[in-house]
N, C-alpha and C positions, 0 to 999 in steps of 0.2 A: 559529332564530337562536342560542339558547343553546348548541346543539351546535357551531356554527361558532365561537363564542367559545372553547370548551374546546380545539377542534382548533388554533386560532390560538395560544392560551396554550401548549399542548404544543409547538407548532412553535417558538415563540420560545424556550422552555426548551431544546428540542433543539438549536437553533442556538447558544444560549449555552453549552451544555456542549461542543458541537463546537469552538467558538472557544476555549473554555478549554483544551481538550486540545491544540488546534493551537498555541496561544500556549506552552504547556508544552514541547512538542517543539521549537518554534523557539528558545526560551530555552536549552534543553538543548544544541542543536546550536550555538548561539552560544557557550556555555561551553566546549564541546569545541573549537571553532575557536580560541578565545582560548588555551586550553591548548596546542594545537598550534602556534599563533603564538609563544608564549612559548618553547616547546622549540626551535622552529626558530631563533629569535633567539639562544638560548643556543648552539646548534650552530654558528651562523654566527660568533659571538664566539670559540668555541673553535677553529674552523677558521681563523679569521684569525690567532689566536695561534700555531697550529701552522704556518701558512704562513710566518709571520715567523721562527719557530724554524728551520724548514727552510731558508729563505734564508740565515739566519746560519750554520747548519752547513755548507751548501754553500759559502759564502764561506771558512769556516775550512778546509774540505777542499781547496779551490783553493789557498789560501795555503800549506798544508803541502806540497801537490804542487809548488809553485814553490820552496819551501825545499829539497825533496829534489832537484829538478832543479839548483839552484844548488850544492848540496853535491857532487853528481856532477860538475858542471862544474869545480869547484875541484880535485876529486880528479884529474880528467883533465889538468888544466893543470899539475899538479905533476910 
């Protein structure tokens, strides 16, 4: 009977250590996921800003193109 108690005690200790190690790795993975989510959020924000800038630059280029077309049209009309 005493031998069974020692085995049971060691089993509980082993399970406790295994759970502690498992909890550590789960927490570490959670931290890594949080870091990746933060980085992804930053990239999405930067991308949104770049898309807005690109749309603005495209509009400016189109406006300049229309200006050039109008200038050529005026020159042809003279």
